[in-house]
ZAMARGU-4260 file (C-alpha; in steps of 0.2 Angstrom, whole numbers, plus 5000, padded with zeros to 4 digits):
<rodrens>
0) 5000/5001/5003 | 5006/5019/4995 | 5006/5031/5006 | 4996/5041/4994 | 4981/5028/4996
5) 4975/5034/5013 | 4960/5044/5010 | 4953/5057/5021 | 4940/5046/5030 | 4930/5057/5043
10) 4930/5064/5062 | 4914/5056/5068 | 4917/5040/5076 | 4934/5041/5086 | 4945/5028/5087
15) 4947/5012/5075 | 4929/5011/5067 | 4925/4996/5054 | 4920/5003/5038 | 4912/4993/5023
20) 4930/5002/5012 | 4942/4996/5028 | 4947/5007/5044 | 4944/5024/5049 | 4956/5031/5060
25) 4954/5047/5071 | 4966/5056/5086 | 4961/5069/5096 | 4975/5080/5096 | 4972/5097/5095
30) 4989/5106/5097 | 4998/5092/5084 | 5006/5099/5069 | 5004/5080/5061 | 5000/5063/5066
35) 5009/5047/5061 | 4996/5030/5060 | 5009/5015/5061 | 5004/4999/5057 | 5012/4982/5061
40) 5011/4965/5060 | 5002/4956/5070 | 5012/4950/5084 | 5015/4969/5087 | 5033/4967/5085
45) 5037/4975/5068 | 5031/4992/5061 | 5028/4988/5043 | 5021/5006/5038 | 5019/5024/5044
50) 5007/5034/5034 | 5001/5052/5043 | 4983/5053/5043 | 4978/5065/5030 | 4963/5075/5037
55) 4962/5086/5051 | 4942/5091/5054 | 4944/5103/5071 | 4954/5095/5086 | 4953/5080/5077
60) 4964/5070/5064 | 4958/5057/5053 | 4961/5045/5038 | 4954/5029/5030 | 4965/5015/5027
65) 4956/5006/5012 | 4954/4988/5015 | 4958/4989/5034 | 4951/4976/5045 | 4949/4967/5062
70) 4966/4961/5070 | 4978/4977/5063 | 4989/4980/5076 | 4995/5000/5076 | 4999/5014/5086
75) 5004/5034/5083 | 5016/5043/5083 | 5010/5063/5085 | 5021/5080/5078 | 5022/5094/5087
80) 5034/5107/5100 | 5042/5099/5113 | 5043/5115/5126 | 5038/5105/5144 | 5037/5126/5150
85) 5023/5124/5140 | 5015/5112/5143 | 5019/5103/5127 | 5028/5085/5126 | 5027/5079/5108
90) 5039/5067/5103 | 5036/5056/5088 | 5049/5042/5094 | 5040/5037/5106 | 5022/5025/5098
95) 5007/5030/5106 | 4993/5019/5113 | 4977/5026/5107 | 4964/5032/5119 | 4952/5023/5111
100) 4959/5006/5113 | 4947/4991/5114 | 4961/4978/5114 | 4982/4983/5120 | 4996/4972/5114
105) 5010/4970/5126 | 5015/4977/5144 | 5026/4993/5152 | 5041/4987/5157 | 5044/5001/5165
110) 5061/5006/5155 | 5068/5024/5153 | 5064/5019/5135 | 5047/5025/5136 | 5052/5044/5145
115) 5050/5056/5132 | 5063/5067/5138 | 5082/5057/5140 | 5088/5052/5156 | 5099/5064/5162
120) 5090/5073/5162 | 5075/5069/5171 | 5078/5078/5186 | 5084/5095/5178 | 5081/5103/5161
125) 5073/5088/5150 | 5077/5085/5133 | 5069/5074/5121 | 5074/5054/5120 | 5076/5053/5101
130) 5078/5032/5105 | 5063/5022/5096 | 5051/5015/5106 | 5041/5004/5093 | 5048/4984/5098
135) 5040/4986/5113 | 5027/5000/5116 | 5010/4997/5119 | 4998/4993/5102 | 4981/4993/5099
140) 4972/4980/5088 | 4956/4986/5077 | 4942/4977/5084 | 4925/4968/5079 | 4911/4974/5085
145) 4900/4962/5098 | 4884/4956/5099 | 4872/4970/5104 | 4871/4966/5123 | 4852/4960/5130
150) 4846/4970/5146 | 4854/4965/5162 | 4842/4960/5178 | 4830/4973/5187 | 4837/4976/5203
155) 4825/4987/5215 | 4838/5002/5223 | 4832/5000/5239 | 4834/4981/5237 | 4850/4984/5230
160) 4867/4976/5242 | 4884/4978/5234 | 4900/4968/5237 | 4916/4974/5229 | 4927/4962/5223
165) 4941/4959/5216 | 4941/4949/5196 | 4958/4938/5200 | 4957/4940/5219 | 4941/4932/5221
170) 4945/4913/5214 | 4965/4913/5211 | 4963/4900/5224 | 4944/4894/5223 | 4946/4875/5221
175) 4927/4873/5214 | 4933/4881/5199 | 4944/4871/5186 | 4962/4880/5189 | 4965/4884/5171
180) 4949/4898/5175 | 4956/4903/5192 | 4960/4922/5193 | 4953/4926/5178 | 4935/4933/5169
185) 4929/4914/5164 | 4934/4911/5182 | 4921/4923/5191 | 4907/4918/5176 | 4910/4897/5182
190) 4895/4893/5192 | 4904/4890/5206 | 4911/4905/5210 | 4890/4912/5204 | 4884/4900/5217
195) 4893/4908/5229 | 4886/4925/5226 | 4868/4920/5223 | 4870/4909/5240 | 4876/4926/5248
200) 4861/4936/5242 | 4870/4950/5235 | 4863/4959/5219 | 4877/4968/5215 | 4896/4965/5212
205) 4905/4980/5212 | 4920/4976/5199 | 4939/4983/5206 | 4947/4993/5190 | 4947/4981/5176
210) 4952/4994/5162 | 4972/4992/5153 | 4983/4996/5165 | 5001/5002/5166 | 5012/4997/5183
215) 5021/5009/5189 | 5042/5009/5187 | 5043/5011/5206 | 5034/4995/5209 | 5040/4985/5194
220) 5059/4990/5202 | 5052/4981/5218 | 5044/4964/5208 | 5027/4972/5212 | 5012/4977/5202
225) 4997/4990/5205 | 4987/4973/5207 | 4970/4984/5212 | 4972/4995/5194 | 4973/5007/5200
230) 4983/5014/5184 | 4975/5015/5169 | 4981/5018/5153 | 4969/5012/5142 | 4949/5016/5150
235) 4941/5004/5139 | 4953/4991/5138 | 4948/4974/5149 | 4964/4971/5154 | 4974/4958/5150
240) 4979/4948/5163 | 4961/4943/5167 | 4963/4935/5154 | 4962/4916/5152 | 4968/4912/5136
245) 4954/4900/5132 | 4956/4897/5114 | 4942/4903/5101 | 4940/4919/5118 | 4949/4936/5117
250) 4952/4948/5134 | 4937/4956/5125 | 4926/4942/5121 | 4929/4934/5137 | 4922/4949/5150
255) 4907/4950/5139 | 4903/4933/5144 | 4906/4935/5162 | 4893/4949/5163 | 4882/4939/5152
260) 4883/4923/5166 | 4881/4935/5178 | 4866/4943/5171 | 4858/4926/5170 | 4861/4924/5189
265) 4851/4940/5193 | 4866/4948/5198 | 4871/4967/5191 | 4887/4973/5187 | 4897/4990/5189
270) 4916/4994/5185 | 4927/5003/5198 | 4932/5017/5183 | 4947/5028/5186 | 4945/5043/5174
275) 4954/5056/5183 | 4973/5049/5183 | 4983/5040/5172 | 4998/5028/5173 | 5004/5042/5167
280) 5011/5046/5182 | 5020/5066/5185 | 5031/5076/5174 | 5046/5058/5175 | 5034/5048/5172
285) 5034/5037/5156 | 5026/5044/5136 | 5013/5031/5133 | 4996/5039/5125 | 4988/5056/5132
290) 5005/5065/5137 | 5014/5063/5120 | 4998/5068/5110 | 4993/5081/5119 | 5000/5085/5135
295) 4993/5102/5138 | 4975/5097/5133 | 4971/5079/5141 | 4979/5086/5157 | 4978/5098/5172
300) 4992/5111/5173 | 5001/5120/5185 | 4997/5138/5180 | 5015/5146/5185 | 5022/5131/5178
305) 5016/5121/5163 | 5028/5107/5164 | 5022/5102/5183 | 5004/5092/5185 | 4991/5096/5198
310) 4991/5081/5208 | 4973/5081/5217 | 4976/5063/5214 | 4991/5059/5226 | 4996/5046/5208
315) 5006/5062/5200 | 4994/5066/5188 | 4973/5073/5184 | 4964/5073/5169 | 4953/5087/5162
320) 4938/5086/5161 | 4935/5102/5158 | 4941/5102/5140 | 4927/5093/5127 | 4940/5081/5120
325) 4945/5074/5132 | 4926/5077/5141 | 4919/5066/5122 | 4933/5054/5126 | 4929/5047/5145
330) 4908/5048/5140 | 4915/5036/5125 | 4923/5026/5135 | 4908/5025/5148 | 4897/5023/5133
335) 4908/5008/5127 | 4908/4999/5145 | 4886/4997/5144 | 4885/4995/5124 | 4897/4984/5121
340) 4899/4975/5138 | 4881/4977/5147 | 4887/4983/5163 | 4873/4990/5172 | 4886/5006/5183
345) 4901/5014/5190 | 4909/5017/5204 | 4921/5033/5200 | 4937/5032/5211 | 4942/5049/5218
350) 4927/5056/5208 | 4927/5076/5215 | 4946/5077/5203 | 4930/5073/5188 | 4920/5088/5192
355) 4932/5102/5200 | 4931/5118/5188 | 4946/5129/5181 | 4961/5141/5189 | 4948/5156/5188
360) 4936/5146/5199 | 4951/5140/5210 | 4945/5121/5204 | 4934/5122/5216 | 4922/5107/5214
365) 4907/5110/5205 | 4891/5098/5205 | 4887/5106/5187 | 4903/5100/5182 | 4901/5095/5164
370) 4906/5076/5166 | 4890/5077/5178 | 4877/5086/5168 | 4884/5075/5153 | 4879/5058/5161
375) 4864/5067/5165 | 4855/5070/5150 | 4865/5057/5140 | 4852/5045/5136 | 4863/5026/5138
380) 4871/5031/5154 | 4857/5042/5161 | 4850/5025/5169 | 4865/5018/5173 | 4870/5017/5193
385) 4882/5030/5196 | 4893/5027/5211 | 4906/5040/5218 | 4919/5041/5231 | 4915/5057/5233
390) 4934/5064/5239 | 4950/5069/5234 | 4968/5075/5244 | 4964/5093/5232 | 4959/5107/5242
395) 4939/5106/5247 | 4941/5085/5240 | 4931/5083/5253 | 4912/5083/5245 | 4901/5069/5255
400) 4882/5072/5251 | 4887/5084/5238 | 4886/5075/5220 | 4870/5078/5211 | 4853/5066/5214
405) 4850/5049/5206 | 4871/5046/5212 | 4875/5038/5227 | 4890/5041/5236 | 4904/5032/5248
410) 4900/5036/5264 | 4917/5034/5275 | 4906/5043/5292 | 4896/5028/5293 | 4913/5014/5291
415) 4919/5028/5308 | 4906/5029/5317 | 4902/5009/5314 | 4918/5006/5321 | 4921/5019/5333
420) 4906/5012/5340 | 4908/4995/5341 | 4924/4993/5345 | 4930/5007/5354 | 4915/5010/5364
425) 4918/5034/5359 | 4905/5036/5349 | 4889/5044/5356 | 4871/5037/5352 | 4867/5051/5341
430) 4881/5049/5330 | 4876/5029/5328 | 4858/5035/5326 | 4862/5049/5314 | 4875/5033/5304
435) 4860/5019/5307 | 4847/5031/5299 | 4854/5035/5281 | 4865/5052/5285 | 4852/5062/5282
440) 4862/5078/5288 | 4875/5075/5271 | 4860/5065/5260 | 4847/5080/5259 | 4828/5070/5262
445) 4823/5084/5251 | 4832/5080/5236 | 4839/5061/5240 | 4835/5046/5237 | 4836/5037/5254
450) 4849/5023/5247 | 4860/5036/5241 | 4872/5035/5257 | 4883/5017/5252 | 4886/5011/5270
455) 4901/4999/5274 | 4913/4995/5287 | 4926/4990/5274 | 4932/4990/5256 | 4949/4986/5247
460) 4956/5002/5255 | 4959/4999/5273 | 4959/4985/5284 | 4947/4971/5279 | 4935/4964/5293
465) 4947/4950/5299 | 4959/4961/5301 | 4950/4976/5311 | 4946/4965/5323 | 4964/4957/5324
470) 4977/4971/5322 | 4979/4988/5331 | 4994/4994/5318 | 4992/4991/5302 | 5009/4980/5294
475) 5014/4987/5274 | 5028/4979/5274 | 5030/4972/5262 | 5024/4986/5251 | 5042/4991/5252
480) 5037/5009/5260 | 5045/5006/5277 | 5026/5004/5283 | 5024/5021/5280 | 5008/5018/5268
485) 4992/5018/5270 | 4982/5023/5283 | 4985/5024/5303 | 4970/5029/5311 | 4958/5013/5307
490) 4947/5011/5322 | 4952/4992/5326 | 4955/4982/5341 | 4966/4967/5342 | 4955/4958/5356
495) 4973/4959/5366 | 4982/4951/5354 | 4992/4957/5335 | 4988/4946/5323 | 4980/4926/5324
500) 4975/4919/5338 | 4969/4900/5342 | 4963/4908/5359 | 4944/4902/5360 | 4940/4920/5369
505) 4947/4929/5356 | 4942/4920/5343 | 4926/4919/5347 | 4925/4939/5354 | 4934/4943/5336
510) 4917/4933/5327 | 4906/4945/5337 | 4913/4959/5331 | 4913/4955/5313 | 4894/4948/5315
515) 4889/4965/5323 | 4896/4976/5311 | 4889/4968/5296 | 4873/4966/5304 | 4873/4983/5307
520) 4878/4990/5289 | 4866/4979/5280 | 4850/4985/5294 | 4854/5003/5292 | 4846/5015/5281
525) 4856/5015/5263 | 4863/5005/5250 | 4874/4990/5259 | 4891/4985/5253 | 4900/4971/5260
530) 4920/4966/5254 | 4925/4950/5245 | 4929/4936/5258 | 4924/4948/5275 | 4912/4932/5276
535) 4927/4921/5273 | 4937/4927/5286 | 4951/4932/5275 | 4964/4937/5282 | 4979/4952/5275
540) 4989/4948/5289 | 4988/4968/5296 | 4990/4975/5275 | 4979/4990/5276 | 4985/4996/5259
545) 4989/4980/5250 | 4987/4988/5233 | 5002/4981/5225 | 5000/4961/5232 | 4995/4951/5219
550) 4996/4934/5229 | 4989/4926/5246 | 4990/4943/5255 | 4975/4948/5244 | 4970/4931/5236
555) 4952/4926/5244 | 4958/4911/5255 | 4942/4899/5253 | 4950/4887/5267 | 4947/4899/5281
560) 4933/4888/5285 | 4933/4889/5305 | 4932/4910/5304 | 4917/4907/5287 | 4902/4920/5290
565) 4893/4917/5276 | 4878/4906/5283 | 4875/4921/5293 | 4879/4936/5281 | 4864/4926/5270
570) 4855/4927/5283 | 4855/4944/5285 | 4852/4949/5270 | 4836/4937/5267 | 4829/4945/5282
575) 4834/4962/5274 | 4825/4957/5255 | 4810/4952/5267 | 4807/4964/5278 | 4803/4981/5270
580) 4805/4991/5284 | 4822/4986/5285 | 4823/4991/5263 | 4826/5010/5257 | 4811/5012/5251
585) 4808/5031/5257 | 4818/5039/5273 | 4814/5037/5290 | 4798/5048/5298 | 4799/5054/5316
590) 4780/5054/5316 | 4768/5046/5307 | 4759/5063/5299 | 4777/5065/5294 | 4777/5065/5273
595) 4786/5053/5265 | 4784/5032/5261 | 4797/5027/5276 | 4794/5017/5291 | 4793/5029/5306
600) 4807/5029/5321 | 4803/5029/5339 | 4822/5029/5347 | 4823/5024/5366 | 4836/5019/5378
605) 4836/5001/5385 | 4822/5001/5400 | 4810/5009/5386 | 4810/5027/5388 | 4813/5040/5377
610) 4830/5048/5374 | 4831/5067/5381 | 4843/5080/5374 | 4859/5071/5386 | 4856/5055/5383
615) 4859/5058/5364 | 4875/5065/5367 | 4882/5056/5381 | 4899/5054/5379 | 4903/5034/5380
620) 4887/5030/5371 | 4876/5017/5375 | 4865/5004/5372 | 4851/5010/5360 | 4835/5003/5350
625) 4824/5010/5338 | 4807/5002/5332 | 4803/5003/5313 | 4784/5004/5310 | 4781/5003/5292
630) 4759/5002/5289 | 4747/4997/5304 | 4759/4978/5307 | 4773/4979/5299 | 4789/4982/5313
635) 4803/4977/5318 | 4815/4983/5331 | 4834/4987/5333 | 4842/4982/5350 | 4860/4989/5350
640) 4872/4986/5363 | 4888/4994/5359 | 4898/4991/5377 | 4906/4981/5384 | 4893/4972/5395
645) 4877/4962/5390 | 4862/4973/5393 | 4842/4971/5398 | 4829/4977/5386 | 4813/4981/5390
650) 4804/4977/5374 | 4786/4989/5368 | 4771/4979/5370 | 4770/4968/5359 | 4773/4947/5350
655) 4791/4950/5346 | 4801/4933/5336 | 4821/4934/5335 | 4828/4935/5319 | 4846/4936/5321
660) 4856/4940/5336 | 4874/4944/5334 | 4880/4935/5348 | 4876/4918/5344 | 4886/4908/5333
665) 4874/4896/5328 | 4863/4905/5314 | 4850/4896/5304 | 4835/4896/5294 | 4820/4891/5305
670) 4805/4902/5311 | 4809/4918/5321 | 4806/4912/5339 | 4795/4923/5350 | 4803/4930/5363
675) 4800/4939/5383 | 4796/4957/5388 | 4815/4959/5394 | 4825/4953/5382 | 4847/4952/5388
680) 4856/4960/5372 | 4876/4952/5376 | 4889/4965/5373 | 4895/4971/5357 | 4880/4963/5347
685) 4864/4969/5340 | 4848/4960/5338 | 4835/4960/5328 | 4816/4956/5330 | 4802/4958/5321
690) 4782/4959/5325 | 4779/4947/5311 | 4790/4931/5306 | 4797/4935/5291 | 4794/4925/5274
695) 4811/4919/5265
</rodrens>
């Protein structure tokens, strides 16, 4: 094929798009002076041809490759000024990955060959590096469209129970999954894996990042990787490391089959997505994609020194969603995950970064930011589940409750209050009641639904549940940072022994605390979220920042049967599903005449008296009861004893049936039993009673 055979094509669809006459290629690079399309052999090792994209429309370079087919391997070389002080880092010696890549070949190896600048100028005045990196650079493969997705399951938001998990870690050690499939998309789709999710009763899996990533050079030097996946370099391409390699499949088709299998089981799939930064890190990081395509367009740069990056993520850079080119790139990526793969929603990592303004507004968080407004009106995305991690490390970065109506938000205040109350005995009743009742002070009942708060006591970041009751201190030495990384304020207890213990009393106390924290999460108003492995008793050995541990530290231990709380979790979820008063149908009301669809909440002390002002603010907290009355007959009663000794509760008049007691090691599916009017709740325990026998 001659250079003159490349046709202008069009700028309508971005990325590499199959057309009847070939493949249309586009690249949005407003400040580039020219763009070369580089074609490679099937293995991506040898550059076969270099073709200038012949046309530019607005910000987009484009060209049609006649006769091009699916499977073609390609990359771009982008020409323009080398002027880091002006924000420009163009270097055509470096092959660049298409931001719209659907499938990626290769793996970033951390070599300085992929730097834009010469190694000896890394810490001084940076000069362009002239070495060609094409042989080992990341490349994209042109992909044929996937079949039309089938609709996913319909899950009522008030009944949703989320389960955060890592695709690899969930099945890597699962003996019920064939060895060849463990740790892969196909492994998660296997009946043995899905059976566990179904037995628990979770409605929604929240998958940690699955987009193709570039592990930081620092981690690679230490023999580690960014296992959690928070270093993306191709937002729309499934990570190849989670592909089983099964003949006849690709990472794309296997990921899609996994989503289809979960949907067939009635389980929603949401993805943790990282659009706030990329794996190119700071100004000393590699030139892999956006930095070389148009650095000044795609990233937030420091106003006084465009050679440096604003860093509200702690990962070296921040993506600039205020630019229309970047906004479209992210919106197209979101739509791809929905239309190509069938996912049901997204959890946005460090979401305030995506909604910050410009220098003129001091980069303040804006609830009407372009991305949030674009999602709200988009026909494909507006009905998907949107979940924010509502904080970053920038100015005013804590934004819990500030996202638009319809969004869910992770609520770390719920986590901290529950741990403080049950493990530290240091939370007053008012704070505990506020978290149980949906954190209305943050999520305005006039604007937000009762399920807006994502309630959790553990997540991927921080101690998992076994460790929060087994360690007082983090043990992160394996991360190679001198145990300085990870959060130092964990509100944890070790029950007298730091780490694993065979002491029966310690084991029993830890199990009781775990059951209580799980029940408090599942029975509070909001959307409960569980962390995969907490029901199994999996421990990370006290590592509360295991982002770089792709090994048995993070792979779920399915053999820890003596610590297994799966039956308990299944029972608690079944009760939540069977008792409408526990579902987030509406905000809890103070009396029957108050507007709303939620139950009436009647709070009391253990002796049945109504609380007075001083009771709410007692510094050491203490026993607390809340009766939730829905209609004339539907009522549940939660008895909470966040103290170190047993407490007798005087029950309201009526017949009450015991549904769950977190002090009990035995949790069966037998019908609820009737209890006496004076009921003793053990230390650090929660009891659920119902006025009617729940029907499962």
